[in-house]
N, CA, C and O atoms as a Maestro MAE file, in Angstrom:
{
 s_m_m2io_version
 :::
 2.0.0
}

f_m_ct {
 s_m_title
 :::
 protein
 m_atom[344] {
  # First column is atom index #
  i_m_mmod_type
  r_m_x_coord
  r_m_y_coord
  r_m_z_coord
  i_m_residue_number
  s_m_chain_name
  s_m_pdb_residue_name
  s_m_pdb_atom_name
  i_m_atomic_number
  :::
  1 25 0.817 -1.181 0.000 1 A "MET " " N  " 7
  2 3 0.000 0.000 0.000 1 A "MET " " CA " 6
  3 2 0.869 1.256 0.000 1 A "MET " " C  " 6
  4 15 0.510 2.272 -0.596 1 A "MET " " O  " 8
  5 25 2.018 1.173 0.677 2 A "GLU " " N  " 7
  6 3 2.916 2.328 0.656 2 A "GLU " " CA " 6
  7 2 3.433 2.595 -0.751 2 A "GLU " " C  " 6
  8 15 3.572 3.748 -1.159 2 A "GLU " " O  " 8
  9 25 3.716 1.528 -1.491 3 A "ARG " " N  " 7
  10 3 4.182 1.712 -2.868 3 A "ARG " " CA " 6
  11 2 3.090 2.288 -3.749 3 A "ARG " " C  " 6
  12 15 3.368 3.122 -4.611 3 A "ARG " " O  " 8
  13 25 1.856 1.859 -3.548 4 A "LEU " " N  " 7
  14 3 0.752 2.394 -4.342 4 A "LEU " " CA " 6
  15 2 0.522 3.869 -4.046 4 A "LEU " " C  " 6
  16 15 0.191 4.637 -4.949 4 A "LEU " " O  " 8
  17 25 0.691 4.267 -2.803 5 A "ARG " " N  " 7
  18 3 0.482 5.653 -2.418 5 A "ARG " " CA " 6
  19 2 1.685 6.523 -2.731 5 A "ARG " " C  " 6
  20 15 1.561 7.744 -2.833 5 A "ARG " " O  " 8
  21 25 2.839 5.911 -2.882 6 A "SER " " N  " 7
  22 3 4.117 6.626 -3.058 6 A "SER " " CA " 6
  23 2 4.445 7.488 -1.838 6 A "SER " " C  " 6
  24 15 5.142 8.497 -1.948 6 A "SER " " O  " 8
  25 25 3.948 7.089 -0.706 7 A "SER " " N  " 7
  26 3 4.277 7.762 0.549 7 A "SER " " CA " 6
  27 2 4.059 6.780 1.698 7 A "SER " " C  " 6
  28 15 3.264 5.847 1.584 7 A "SER " " O  " 8
  29 25 4.762 6.995 2.793 8 A "PRO " " N  " 7
  30 3 4.601 6.066 3.929 8 A "PRO " " CA " 6
  31 2 3.224 6.189 4.575 8 A "PRO " " C  " 6
  32 15 2.579 7.237 4.527 8 A "PRO " " O  " 8
  33 25 2.806 5.099 5.170 9 A "LEU " " N  " 7
  34 3 1.543 5.087 5.909 9 A "LEU " " CA " 6
  35 2 1.770 5.651 7.304 9 A "LEU " " C  " 6
  36 15 2.909 5.853 7.724 9 A "LEU " " O  " 8
  37 25 0.702 5.897 8.000 10 A "HIS " " N  " 7
  38 3 0.778 6.426 9.362 10 A "HIS " " CA " 6
  39 2 1.540 5.437 10.258 10 A "HIS " " C  " 6
  40 15 1.457 4.225 10.055 10 A "HIS " " O  " 8
  41 25 2.264 5.944 11.226 11 A "ALA " " N  " 7
  42 3 3.076 5.110 12.118 11 A "ALA " " CA " 6
  43 2 2.224 4.139 12.929 11 A "ALA " " C  " 6
  44 15 2.699 3.055 13.268 11 A "ALA " " O  " 8
  45 25 0.980 4.495 13.251 12 A "ASN " " N  " 7
  46 3 0.115 3.601 14.023 12 A "ASN " " CA " 6
  47 2 -0.197 2.317 13.275 12 A "ASN " " C  " 6
  48 15 -0.455 1.287 13.896 12 A "ASN " " O  " 8
  49 25 -0.177 2.364 11.952 13 A "ILE " " N  " 7
  50 3 -0.467 1.163 11.160 13 A "ILE " " CA " 6
  51 2 0.642 0.134 11.338 13 A "ILE " " C  " 6
  52 15 0.371 -1.037 11.603 13 A "ILE " " O  " 8
  53 25 1.875 0.566 11.195 14 A "SER " " N  " 7
  54 3 2.977 -0.385 11.377 14 A "SER " " CA " 6
  55 2 3.089 -0.837 12.828 14 A "SER " " C  " 6
  56 15 3.484 -1.972 13.092 14 A "SER " " O  " 8
  57 25 2.747 0.034 13.767 15 A "THR " " N  " 7
  58 3 2.768 -0.344 15.182 15 A "THR " " CA " 6
  59 2 1.749 -1.441 15.468 15 A "THR " " C  " 6
  60 15 2.045 -2.398 16.183 15 A "THR " " O  " 8
  61 25 0.548 -1.300 14.908 16 A "ALA " " N  " 7
  62 3 -0.495 -2.315 15.119 16 A "ALA " " CA " 6
  63 2 -0.087 -3.647 14.500 16 A "ALA " " C  " 6
  64 15 -0.339 -4.703 15.081 16 A "ALA " " O  " 8
  65 25 0.534 -3.607 13.339 17 A "LEU " " N  " 7
  66 3 0.972 -4.850 12.697 17 A "LEU " " CA " 6
  67 2 2.115 -5.500 13.471 17 A "LEU " " C  " 6
  68 15 2.164 -6.723 13.597 17 A "LEU " " O  " 8
  69 25 3.031 -4.689 13.987 18 A "ASP " " N  " 7
  70 3 4.118 -5.237 14.799 18 A "ASP " " CA " 6
  71 2 3.581 -5.875 16.082 18 A "ASP " " C  " 6
  72 15 4.034 -6.946 16.487 18 A "ASP " " O  " 8
  73 25 2.619 -5.216 16.712 19 A "LYS " " N  " 7
  74 3 1.999 -5.761 17.931 19 A "LYS " " CA " 6
  75 2 1.293 -7.085 17.633 19 A "LYS " " C  " 6
  76 15 1.362 -8.028 18.421 19 A "LYS " " O  " 8
  77 25 0.614 -7.141 16.486 20 A "HIS " " N  " 7
  78 3 -0.081 -8.370 16.094 20 A "HIS " " CA " 6
  79 2 0.909 -9.524 15.937 20 A "HIS " " C  " 6
  80 15 0.655 -10.633 16.408 20 A "HIS " " O  " 8
  81 25 2.026 -9.265 15.280 21 A "LEU " " N  " 7
  82 3 3.045 -10.300 15.102 21 A "LEU " " CA " 6
  83 2 3.637 -10.723 16.444 21 A "LEU " " C  " 6
  84 15 3.883 -11.908 16.670 21 A "LEU " " O  " 8
  85 25 3.865 -9.764 17.327 22 A "GLU " " N  " 7
  86 3 4.403 -10.069 18.653 22 A "GLU " " CA " 6
  87 2 3.447 -10.972 19.440 22 A "GLU " " C  " 6
  88 15 3.883 -11.930 20.079 22 A "GLU " " O  " 8
  89 25 2.166 -10.672 19.394 23 A "VAL " " N  " 7
  90 3 1.171 -11.451 20.133 23 A "VAL " " CA " 6
  91 2 1.060 -12.859 19.544 23 A "VAL " " C  " 6
  92 15 0.845 -13.820 20.283 23 A "VAL " " O  " 8
  93 25 1.202 -12.989 18.245 24 A "ILE " " N  " 7
  94 3 1.192 -14.323 17.628 24 A "ILE " " CA " 6
  95 2 2.342 -15.162 18.177 24 A "ILE " " C  " 6
  96 15 2.160 -16.342 18.476 24 A "ILE " " O  " 8
  97 25 3.515 -14.564 18.311 25 A "HIS " " N  " 7
  98 3 4.661 -15.289 18.863 25 A "HIS " " CA " 6
  99 2 4.430 -15.689 20.316 25 A "HIS " " C  " 6
  100 15 4.877 -16.753 20.746 25 A "HIS " " O  " 8
  101 25 3.738 -14.847 21.070 26 A "VAL " " N  " 7
  102 3 3.424 -15.173 22.469 26 A "VAL " " CA " 6
  103 2 2.487 -16.383 22.527 26 A "VAL " " C  " 6
  104 15 2.680 -17.277 23.351 26 A "VAL " " O  " 8
  105 25 1.478 -16.414 21.659 27 A "VAL " " N  " 7
  106 3 0.549 -17.550 21.631 27 A "VAL " " CA " 6
  107 2 1.301 -18.826 21.260 27 A "VAL " " C  " 6
  108 15 1.081 -19.876 21.862 27 A "VAL " " O  " 8
  109 25 2.184 -18.735 20.274 28 A "GLN " " N  " 7
  110 3 2.968 -19.914 19.889 28 A "GLN " " CA " 6
  111 2 3.817 -20.406 21.044 28 A "GLN " " C  " 6
  112 15 3.921 -21.612 21.270 28 A "GLN " " O  " 8
  113 25 4.422 -19.491 21.774 29 A "SER " " N  " 7
  114 3 5.257 -19.861 22.914 29 A "SER " " CA " 6
  115 2 4.432 -20.522 24.021 29 A "SER " " C  " 6
  116 15 4.845 -21.529 24.596 29 A "SER " " O  " 8
  117 25 3.268 -19.949 24.311 30 A "CYS " " N  " 7
  118 3 2.395 -20.537 25.341 30 A "CYS " " CA " 6
  119 2 1.943 -21.939 24.946 30 A "CYS " " C  " 6
  120 15 1.883 -22.837 25.786 30 A "CYS " " O  " 8
  121 25 1.634 -22.118 23.697 31 A "ARG " " N  " 7
  122 3 1.187 -23.431 23.221 31 A "ARG " " CA " 6
  123 2 2.317 -24.455 23.323 31 A "ARG " " C  " 6
  124 15 2.091 -25.594 23.734 31 A "ARG " " O  " 8
  125 25 3.523 -24.052 22.953 32 A "LYS " " N  " 7
  126 3 4.675 -24.956 23.071 32 A "LYS " " CA " 6
  127 2 4.916 -25.336 24.528 32 A "LYS " " C  " 6
  128 15 5.180 -26.497 24.840 32 A "LYS " " O  " 8
  129 25 4.822 -24.343 25.420 33 A "ASP " " N  " 7
  130 3 5.006 -24.624 26.849 33 A "ASP " " CA " 6
  131 2 3.953 -25.601 27.354 33 A "ASP " " C  " 6
  132 15 4.255 -26.509 28.128 33 A "ASP " " O  " 8
  133 25 2.720 -25.410 26.911 34 A "GLU " " N  " 7
  134 3 1.648 -26.302 27.326 34 A "GLU " " CA " 6
  135 2 1.920 -27.733 26.862 34 A "GLU " " C  " 6
  136 15 1.722 -28.681 27.623 34 A "GLU " " O  " 8
  137 25 2.362 -27.889 25.645 35 A "ILE " " N  " 7
  138 3 2.643 -29.225 25.100 35 A "ILE " " CA " 6
  139 2 3.796 -29.880 25.850 35 A "ILE " " C  " 6
  140 15 3.720 -31.055 26.210 35 A "ILE " " O  " 8
  141 25 4.862 -29.122 26.087 36 A "VAL " " N  " 7
  142 3 6.032 -29.670 26.791 36 A "VAL " " CA " 6
  143 2 5.659 -30.077 28.209 36 A "VAL " " C  " 6
  144 15 6.024 -31.163 28.659 36 A "VAL " " O  " 8
  145 25 4.939 -29.222 28.912 37 A "ASN " " N  " 7
  146 3 4.557 -29.549 30.295 37 A "ASN " " CA " 6
  147 2 3.609 -30.746 30.346 37 A "ASN " " C  " 6
  148 15 3.702 -31.571 31.255 37 A "ASN " " O  " 8
  149 25 2.709 -30.846 29.390 38 A "ALA " " N  " 7
  150 3 1.796 -31.993 29.366 38 A "ALA " " CA " 6
  151 2 2.552 -33.291 29.104 38 A "ALA " " C  " 6
  152 15 2.258 -34.318 29.716 38 A "ALA " " O  " 8
  153 25 3.525 -33.246 28.196 39 A "SER " " N  " 7
  154 3 4.278 -34.475 27.907 39 A "SER " " CA " 6
  155 2 5.174 -34.851 29.080 39 A "SER " " C  " 6
  156 15 5.377 -36.035 29.347 39 A "SER " " O  " 8
  157 25 5.715 -33.856 29.786 40 A "ASN " " N  " 7
  158 3 6.540 -34.153 30.968 40 A "ASN " " CA " 6
  159 2 5.699 -34.788 32.074 40 A "ASN " " C  " 6
  160 15 6.146 -35.728 32.731 40 A "ASN " " O  " 8
  161 25 4.485 -34.279 32.283 41 A "ARG " " N  " 7
  162 3 3.615 -34.863 33.303 41 A "ARG " " CA " 6
  163 2 3.222 -36.292 32.923 41 A "ARG " " C  " 6
  164 15 3.100 -37.158 33.790 41 A "ARG " " O  " 8
  165 25 3.030 -36.530 31.648 42 A "GLN " " N  " 7
  166 3 2.633 -37.869 31.207 42 A "GLN " " CA " 6
  167 2 3.778 -38.853 31.411 42 A "GLN " " C  " 6
  168 15 3.552 -40.001 31.795 42 A "GLN " " O  " 8
  169 25 5.001 -38.411 31.158 43 A "ARG " " N  " 7
  170 3 6.164 -39.284 31.351 43 A "ARG " " CA " 6
  171 2 6.366 -39.638 32.815 43 A "ARG " " C  " 6
  172 15 6.819 -40.733 33.147 43 A "ARG " " O  " 8
  173 25 6.023 -38.696 33.685 44 A "GLN " " N  " 7
  174 3 6.217 -38.921 35.109 44 A "GLN " " CA " 6
  175 2 5.074 -39.725 35.712 44 A "GLN " " C  " 6
  176 15 5.108 -40.051 36.898 44 A "GLN " " O  " 8
  177 25 4.076 -40.046 34.921 45 A "GLY " " N  " 7
  178 3 2.963 -40.837 35.401 45 A "GLY " " CA " 6
  179 2 1.958 -40.043 36.217 45 A "GLY " " C  " 6
  180 15 1.149 -40.612 36.950 45 A "GLY " " O  " 8
  181 25 2.015 -38.757 36.088 46 A "ALA " " N  " 7
  182 3 1.073 -37.906 36.819 46 A "ALA " " CA " 6
  183 2 -0.325 -38.075 36.218 46 A "ALA " " C  " 6
  184 15 -0.461 -38.531 35.082 46 A "ALA " " O  " 8
  185 25 -1.344 -37.717 36.963 47 A "PRO " " N  " 7
  186 3 -2.699 -37.802 36.425 47 A "PRO " " CA " 6
  187 2 -2.825 -36.992 35.137 47 A "PRO " " C  " 6
  188 15 -2.063 -36.052 34.909 47 A "PRO " " O  " 8
  189 25 -3.780 -37.361 34.308 48 A "ARG " " N  " 7
  190 3 -3.907 -36.748 32.992 48 A "ARG " " CA " 6
  191 2 -4.463 -35.337 32.998 48 A "ARG " " C  " 6
  192 15 -4.393 -34.649 31.980 48 A "ARG " " O  " 8
  193 25 -5.008 -34.892 34.107 49 A "CYS " " N  " 7
  194 3 -5.572 -33.539 34.126 49 A "CYS " " CA " 6
  195 2 -4.463 -32.517 33.910 49 A "CYS " " C  " 6
  196 15 -3.353 -32.667 34.421 49 A "CYS " " O  " 8
  197 25 -4.778 -31.488 33.153 50 A "GLN " " N  " 7
  198 3 -3.775 -30.482 32.821 50 A "GLN " " CA " 6
  199 2 -3.611 -29.476 33.935 50 A "GLN " " C  " 6
  200 15 -4.516 -29.244 34.736 50 A "GLN " " O  " 8
  201 25 -2.455 -28.899 33.963 51 A "ASP " " N  " 7
  202 3 -2.191 -27.833 34.917 51 A "ASP " " CA " 6
  203 2 -2.927 -26.586 34.442 51 A "ASP " " C  " 6
  204 15 -2.769 -26.153 33.301 51 A "ASP " " O  " 8
  205 25 -3.717 -26.028 35.317 52 A "ASP " " N  " 7
  206 3 -4.542 -24.876 34.947 52 A "ASP " " CA " 6
  207 2 -3.719 -23.660 34.548 52 A "ASP " " C  " 6
  208 15 -4.175 -22.851 33.740 52 A "ASP " " O  " 8
  209 25 -2.531 -23.513 35.092 53 A "ARG " " N  " 7
  210 3 -1.710 -22.337 34.770 53 A "ARG " " CA " 6
  211 2 -1.390 -22.280 33.281 53 A "ARG " " C  " 6
  212 15 -1.426 -21.206 32.680 53 A "ARG " " O  " 8
  213 25 -1.078 -23.423 32.681 54 A "ASP " " N  " 7
  214 3 -0.784 -23.463 31.246 54 A "ASP " " CA " 6
  215 2 -2.004 -23.073 30.428 54 A "ASP " " C  " 6
  216 15 -1.898 -22.314 29.465 54 A "ASP " " O  " 8
  217 25 -3.139 -23.586 30.808 55 A "VAL " " N  " 7
  218 3 -4.372 -23.309 30.075 55 A "VAL " " CA " 6
  219 2 -4.763 -21.848 30.224 55 A "VAL " " C  " 6
  220 15 -5.179 -21.219 29.251 55 A "VAL " " O  " 8
  221 25 -4.636 -21.299 31.426 56 A "PHE " " N  " 7
  222 3 -4.985 -19.898 31.651 56 A "PHE " " CA " 6
  223 2 -4.042 -18.960 30.886 56 A "PHE " " C  " 6
  224 15 -4.481 -17.958 30.321 56 A "PHE " " O  " 8
  225 25 -2.755 -19.287 30.873 57 A "ALA " " N  " 7
  226 3 -1.786 -18.464 30.141 57 A "ALA " " CA " 6
  227 2 -2.101 -18.486 28.644 57 A "ALA " " C  " 6
  228 15 -2.037 -17.454 27.977 57 A "ALA " " O  " 8
  229 25 -2.436 -19.655 28.128 58 A "LEU " " N  " 7
  230 3 -2.783 -19.768 26.716 58 A "LEU " " CA " 6
  231 2 -4.071 -19.017 26.420 58 A "LEU " " C  " 6
  232 15 -4.165 -18.337 25.398 58 A "LEU " " O  " 8
  233 25 -5.054 -19.124 27.284 59 A "ALA " " N  " 7
  234 3 -6.324 -18.421 27.074 59 A "ALA " " CA " 6
  235 2 -6.121 -16.910 27.089 59 A "ALA " " C  " 6
  236 15 -6.713 -16.198 26.278 59 A "ALA " " O  " 8
  237 25 -5.298 -16.420 27.993 60 A "LEU " " N  " 7
  238 3 -5.019 -14.986 28.041 60 A "LEU " " CA " 6
  239 2 -4.285 -14.530 26.782 60 A "LEU " " C  " 6
  240 15 -4.577 -13.463 26.242 60 A "LEU " " O  " 8
  241 25 -3.341 -15.332 26.320 61 A "ALA " " N  " 7
  242 3 -2.599 -14.991 25.109 61 A "ALA " " CA " 6
  243 2 -3.520 -14.974 23.889 61 A "ALA " " C  " 6
  244 15 -3.375 -14.122 23.013 61 A "ALA " " O  " 8
  245 25 -4.457 -15.903 23.831 62 A "ILE " " N  " 7
  246 3 -5.402 -15.943 22.710 62 A "ILE " " CA " 6
  247 2 -6.338 -14.737 22.771 62 A "ILE " " C  " 6
  248 15 -6.692 -14.168 21.738 62 A "ILE " " O  " 8
  249 25 -6.733 -14.353 23.971 63 A "LYS " " N  " 7
  250 3 -7.581 -13.155 24.117 63 A "LYS " " CA " 6
  251 2 -6.841 -11.916 23.616 63 A "LYS " " C  " 6
  252 15 -7.414 -11.100 22.894 63 A "LYS " " O  " 8
  253 25 -5.581 -11.774 23.993 64 A "GLU " " N  " 7
  254 3 -4.781 -10.639 23.528 64 A "GLU " " CA " 6
  255 2 -4.585 -10.686 22.017 64 A "GLU " " C  " 6
  256 15 -4.565 -9.647 21.356 64 A "GLU " " O  " 8
  257 25 -4.440 -11.890 21.473 65 A "MET " " N  " 7
  258 3 -4.299 -12.020 20.028 65 A "MET " " CA " 6
  259 2 -5.580 -11.612 19.314 65 A "MET " " C  " 6
  260 15 -5.532 -11.013 18.240 65 A "MET " " O  " 8
  261 25 -6.705 -11.930 19.898 66 A "SER " " N  " 7
  262 3 -7.985 -11.542 19.311 66 A "SER " " CA " 6
  263 2 -8.114 -10.020 19.244 66 A "SER " " C  " 6
  264 15 -8.551 -9.474 18.230 66 A "SER " " O  " 8
  265 25 -7.737 -9.348 20.311 67 A "VAL " " N  " 7
  266 3 -7.799 -7.882 20.340 67 A "VAL " " CA " 6
  267 2 -6.827 -7.290 19.316 67 A "VAL " " C  " 6
  268 15 -7.176 -6.368 18.578 67 A "VAL " " O  " 8
  269 25 -5.608 -7.829 19.278 68 A "ALA " " N  " 7
  270 3 -4.608 -7.317 18.335 68 A "ALA " " CA " 6
  271 2 -5.025 -7.583 16.890 68 A "ALA " " C  " 6
  272 15 -4.742 -6.773 16.007 68 A "ALA " " O  " 8
  273 25 -5.693 -8.707 16.640 69 A "THR " " N  " 7
  274 3 -6.157 -9.018 15.290 69 A "THR " " CA " 6
  275 2 -7.228 -8.024 14.848 69 A "THR " " C  " 6
  276 15 -7.210 -7.553 13.710 69 A "THR " " O  " 8
  277 25 -8.150 -7.710 15.739 70 A "ARG " " N  " 7
  278 3 -9.178 -6.707 15.397 70 A "ARG " " CA " 6
  279 2 -8.550 -5.360 15.084 70 A "ARG " " C  " 6
  280 15 -8.941 -4.698 14.122 70 A "ARG " " O  " 8
  281 25 -7.575 -4.950 15.893 71 A "LYS " " N  " 7
  282 3 -6.907 -3.670 15.651 71 A "LYS " " CA " 6
  283 2 -6.138 -3.693 14.329 71 A "LYS " " C  " 6
  284 15 -6.160 -2.716 13.580 71 A "LYS " " O  " 8
  285 25 -5.462 -4.798 14.044 72 A "ALA " " N  " 7
  286 3 -4.709 -4.903 12.793 72 A "ALA " " CA " 6
  287 2 -5.644 -4.865 11.592 72 A "ALA " " C  " 6
  288 15 -5.347 -4.212 10.592 72 A "ALA " " O  " 8
  289 25 -6.766 -5.556 11.686 73 A "ARG " " N  " 7
  290 3 -7.735 -5.526 10.585 73 A "ARG " " CA " 6
  291 2 -8.284 -4.128 10.362 73 A "ARG " " C  " 6
  292 15 -8.444 -3.695 9.221 73 A "ARG " " O  " 8
  293 25 -8.571 -3.423 11.444 74 A "THR " " N  " 7
  294 3 -9.090 -2.063 11.328 74 A "THR " " CA " 6
  295 2 -8.051 -1.132 10.716 74 A "THR " " C  " 6
  296 15 -8.373 -0.332 9.837 74 A "THR " " O  " 8
  297 25 -6.807 -1.233 11.177 75 A "THR " " N  " 7
  298 3 -5.770 -0.354 10.630 75 A "THR " " CA " 6
  299 2 -5.490 -0.668 9.173 75 A "THR " " C  " 6
  300 15 -5.225 0.240 8.384 75 A "THR " " O  " 8
  301 25 -5.545 -1.950 8.800 76 A "LEU " " N  " 7
  302 3 -5.347 -2.297 7.389 76 A "LEU " " CA " 6
  303 2 -6.499 -1.781 6.530 76 A "LEU " " C  " 6
  304 15 -6.283 -1.372 5.390 76 A "LEU " " O  " 8
  305 25 -7.707 -1.797 7.061 77 A "TRP " " N  " 7
  306 3 -8.841 -1.247 6.327 77 A "TRP " " CA " 6
  307 2 -8.654 0.259 6.131 77 A "TRP " " C  " 6
  308 15 -8.907 0.784 5.046 77 A "TRP " " O  " 8
  309 25 -8.213 0.944 7.178 78 A "CYS " " N  " 7
  310 3 -7.953 2.385 7.068 78 A "CYS " " CA " 6
  311 2 -6.848 2.669 6.043 78 A "CYS " " C  " 6
  312 15 -6.951 3.607 5.253 78 A "CYS " " O  " 8
  313 25 -5.806 1.857 6.065 79 A "ALA " " N  " 7
  314 3 -4.717 2.038 5.097 79 A "ALA " " CA " 6
  315 2 -5.235 1.824 3.679 79 A "ALA " " C  " 6
  316 15 -4.851 2.546 2.759 79 A "ALA " " O  " 8
  317 25 -6.096 0.846 3.504 80 A "LEU " " N  " 7
  318 3 -6.669 0.609 2.181 80 A "LEU " " CA " 6
  319 2 -7.506 1.800 1.743 80 A "LEU " " C  " 6
  320 15 -7.425 2.222 0.590 80 A "LEU " " O  " 8
  321 25 -8.306 2.344 2.646 81 A "GLN " " N  " 7
  322 3 -9.135 3.492 2.300 81 A "GLN " " CA " 6
  323 2 -8.283 4.701 1.910 81 A "GLN " " C  " 6
  324 15 -8.660 5.467 1.023 81 A "GLN " " O  " 8
  325 25 -7.139 4.872 2.570 82 A "MET " " N  " 7
  326 3 -6.245 5.973 2.233 82 A "MET " " CA " 6
  327 2 -5.533 5.724 0.902 82 A "MET " " C  " 6
  328 15 -5.141 6.668 0.215 82 A "MET " " O  " 8
  329 25 -5.370 4.439 0.542 83 A "THR " " N  " 7
  330 3 -4.644 4.086 -0.671 83 A "THR " " CA " 6
  331 2 -5.517 4.169 -1.914 83 A "THR " " C  " 6
  332 15 -5.032 4.529 -2.987 83 A "THR " " O  " 8
  333 25 -6.794 3.841 -1.784 84 A "LEU " " N  " 7
  334 3 -7.676 3.833 -2.938 84 A "LEU " " CA " 6
  335 2 -7.788 5.235 -3.561 84 A "LEU " " C  " 6
  336 15 -7.783 6.245 -2.856 84 A "LEU " " O  " 8
  337 25 -7.890 5.271 -4.893 85 A "PRO " " N  " 7
  338 3 -8.059 6.594 -5.518 85 A "PRO " " CA " 6
  339 2 -9.400 7.204 -5.149 85 A "PRO " " C  " 6
  340 15 -10.373 6.494 -4.894 85 A "PRO " " O  " 8
  341 25 -9.438 8.508 -5.123 86 A "LYS " " N  " 7
  342 3 -10.674 9.204 -4.715 86 A "LYS " " CA " 6
  343 2 -11.631 9.352 -5.848 86 A "LYS " " C  " 6
  344 15 -12.713 9.912 -5.672 86 A "LYS " " O  " 8
  :::
 }
 m_bond[343] {
  # First column is bond index #
  i_m_from
  i_m_to
  i_m_order
  :::
  1 1 2 1
  2 2 3 1
  3 3 4 2
  4 3 5 1
  5 5 6 1
  6 6 7 1
  7 7 8 2
  8 7 9 1
  9 9 10 1
  10 10 11 1
  11 11 12 2
  12 11 13 1
  13 13 14 1
  14 14 15 1
  15 15 16 2
  16 15 17 1
  17 17 18 1
  18 18 19 1
  19 19 20 2
  20 19 21 1
  21 21 22 1
  22 22 23 1
  23 23 24 2
  24 23 25 1
  25 25 26 1
  26 26 27 1
  27 27 28 2
  28 27 29 1
  29 29 30 1
  30 30 31 1
  31 31 32 2
  32 31 33 1
  33 33 34 1
  34 34 35 1
  35 35 36 2
  36 35 37 1
  37 37 38 1
  38 38 39 1
  39 39 40 2
  40 39 41 1
  41 41 42 1
  42 42 43 1
  43 43 44 2
  44 43 45 1
  45 45 46 1
  46 46 47 1
  47 47 48 2
  48 47 49 1
  49 49 50 1
  50 50 51 1
  51 51 52 2
  52 51 53 1
  53 53 54 1
  54 54 55 1
  55 55 56 2
  56 55 57 1
  57 57 58 1
  58 58 59 1
  59 59 60 2
  60 59 61 1
  61 61 62 1
  62 62 63 1
  63 63 64 2
  64 63 65 1
  65 65 66 1
  66 66 67 1
  67 67 68 2
  68 67 69 1
  69 69 70 1
  70 70 71 1
  71 71 72 2
  72 71 73 1
  73 73 74 1
  74 74 75 1
  75 75 76 2
  76 75 77 1
  77 77 78 1
  78 78 79 1
  79 79 80 2
  80 79 81 1
  81 81 82 1
  82 82 83 1
  83 83 84 2
  84 83 85 1
  85 85 86 1
  86 86 87 1
  87 87 88 2
  88 87 89 1
  89 89 90 1
  90 90 91 1
  91 91 92 2
  92 91 93 1
  93 93 94 1
  94 94 95 1
  95 95 96 2
  96 95 97 1
  97 97 98 1
  98 98 99 1
  99 99 100 2
  100 99 101 1
  101 101 102 1
  102 102 103 1
  103 103 104 2
  104 103 105 1
  105 105 106 1
  106 106 107 1
  107 107 108 2
  108 107 109 1
  109 109 110 1
  110 110 111 1
  111 111 112 2
  112 111 113 1
  113 113 114 1
  114 114 115 1
  115 115 116 2
  116 115 117 1
  117 117 118 1
  118 118 119 1
  119 119 120 2
  120 119 121 1
  121 121 122 1
  122 122 123 1
  123 123 124 2
  124 123 125 1
  125 125 126 1
  126 126 127 1
  127 127 128 2
  128 127 129 1
  129 129 130 1
  130 130 131 1
  131 131 132 2
  132 131 133 1
  133 133 134 1
  134 134 135 1
  135 135 136 2
  136 135 137 1
  137 137 138 1
  138 138 139 1
  139 139 140 2
  140 139 141 1
  141 141 142 1
  142 142 143 1
  143 143 144 2
  144 143 145 1
  145 145 146 1
  146 146 147 1
  147 147 148 2
  148 147 149 1
  149 149 150 1
  150 150 151 1
  151 151 152 2
  152 151 153 1
  153 153 154 1
  154 154 155 1
  155 155 156 2
  156 155 157 1
  157 157 158 1
  158 158 159 1
  159 159 160 2
  160 159 161 1
  161 161 162 1
  162 162 163 1
  163 163 164 2
  164 163 165 1
  165 165 166 1
  166 166 167 1
  167 167 168 2
  168 167 169 1
  169 169 170 1
  170 170 171 1
  171 171 172 2
  172 171 173 1
  173 173 174 1
  174 174 175 1
  175 175 176 2
  176 175 177 1
  177 177 178 1
  178 178 179 1
  179 179 180 2
  180 179 181 1
  181 181 182 1
  182 182 183 1
  183 183 184 2
  184 183 185 1
  185 185 186 1
  186 186 187 1
  187 187 188 2
  188 187 189 1
  189 189 190 1
  190 190 191 1
  191 191 192 2
  192 191 193 1
  193 193 194 1
  194 194 195 1
  195 195 196 2
  196 195 197 1
  197 197 198 1
  198 198 199 1
  199 199 200 2
  200 199 201 1
  201 201 202 1
  202 202 203 1
  203 203 204 2
  204 203 205 1
  205 205 206 1
  206 206 207 1
  207 207 208 2
  208 207 209 1
  209 209 210 1
  210 210 211 1
  211 211 212 2
  212 211 213 1
  213 213 214 1
  214 214 215 1
  215 215 216 2
  216 215 217 1
  217 217 218 1
  218 218 219 1
  219 219 220 2
  220 219 221 1
  221 221 222 1
  222 222 223 1
  223 223 224 2
  224 223 225 1
  225 225 226 1
  226 226 227 1
  227 227 228 2
  228 227 229 1
  229 229 230 1
  230 230 231 1
  231 231 232 2
  232 231 233 1
  233 233 234 1
  234 234 235 1
  235 235 236 2
  236 235 237 1
  237 237 238 1
  238 238 239 1
  239 239 240 2
  240 239 241 1
  241 241 242 1
  242 242 243 1
  243 243 244 2
  244 243 245 1
  245 245 246 1
  246 246 247 1
  247 247 248 2
  248 247 249 1
  249 249 250 1
  250 250 251 1
  251 251 252 2
  252 251 253 1
  253 253 254 1
  254 254 255 1
  255 255 256 2
  256 255 257 1
  257 257 258 1
  258 258 259 1
  259 259 260 2
  260 259 261 1
  261 261 262 1
  262 262 263 1
  263 263 264 2
  264 263 265 1
  265 265 266 1
  266 266 267 1
  267 267 268 2
  268 267 269 1
  269 269 270 1
  270 270 271 1
  271 271 272 2
  272 271 273 1
  273 273 274 1
  274 274 275 1
  275 275 276 2
  276 275 277 1
  277 277 278 1
  278 278 279 1
  279 279 280 2
  280 279 281 1
  281 281 282 1
  282 282 283 1
  283 283 284 2
  284 283 285 1
  285 285 286 1
  286 286 287 1
  287 287 288 2
  288 287 289 1
  289 289 290 1
  290 290 291 1
  291 291 292 2
  292 291 293 1
  293 293 294 1
  294 294 295 1
  295 295 296 2
  296 295 297 1
  297 297 298 1
  298 298 299 1
  299 299 300 2
  300 299 301 1
  301 301 302 1
  302 302 303 1
  303 303 304 2
  304 303 305 1
  305 305 306 1
  306 306 307 1
  307 307 308 2
  308 307 309 1
  309 309 310 1
  310 310 311 1
  311 311 312 2
  312 311 313 1
  313 313 314 1
  314 314 315 1
  315 315 316 2
  316 315 317 1
  317 317 318 1
  318 318 319 1
  319 319 320 2
  320 319 321 1
  321 321 322 1
  322 322 323 1
  323 323 324 2
  324 323 325 1
  325 325 326 1
  326 326 327 1
  327 327 328 2
  328 327 329 1
  329 329 330 1
  330 330 331 1
  331 331 332 2
  332 331 333 1
  333 333 334 1
  334 334 335 1
  335 335 336 2
  336 335 337 1
  337 337 338 1
  338 338 339 1
  339 339 340 2
  340 339 341 1
  341 341 342 1
  342 342 343 1
  343 343 344 2
  :::
 }
}
């Protein structure tokens, strides 16, 4: 869109996209931690119920990702509106 406009977009647009990417990495990290902890508990013969801390951390990360996704979609829509010819 910056190339189509021949000028840079507003700084908030790139900030929202960077935040979205950061939150995606947090969700991936939480999911990996959950998988590793679950497999470690299974190897140790612990009961199959999951540790709530892993699930809560993942749920919070997904909630933050949902908010960041909405903001990224809105900023991309605004960037598109600024890019389209009048």
